[in-house]
Phi, psi and omega in degrees: 000321180295325179294321179292316178301316181299318179293322178296313181297317179299317178296316182296325181284327186259352181296144178291330180264146180275339176238142183213155179280159179301318182300321178294316179295320180300315179298317181295318180293318181293337175286331179271322181238087188304329182273003185291129178266154181305317181298318179293323179294317179299317180296316179296319179296319178296321177296320179294325176294316180296327178284342180095007179281314177252159173228155174275148173227116183259132177263000183103317180255340181212162179247134178241167177248155176208153177279125183302128179090354179256120179073195179266085185244355184244147177292145180264000000 
């Protein structure tokens, strides 16, 4: 699980976009951790949100993820 979290954070820090969809994050993590299952990635992402490392960004129709403090990801 820690390896998956590390891959998520690395993707969030190096991604060209400050907000990203779960599917994009999932592909990036699976390239770093080949055995990672979608369910485990989702669980790790939720833990990172609960820890305050990642935040959710809702567009109304879909939910995206963002690294807290990177880009315009927080409500004013």
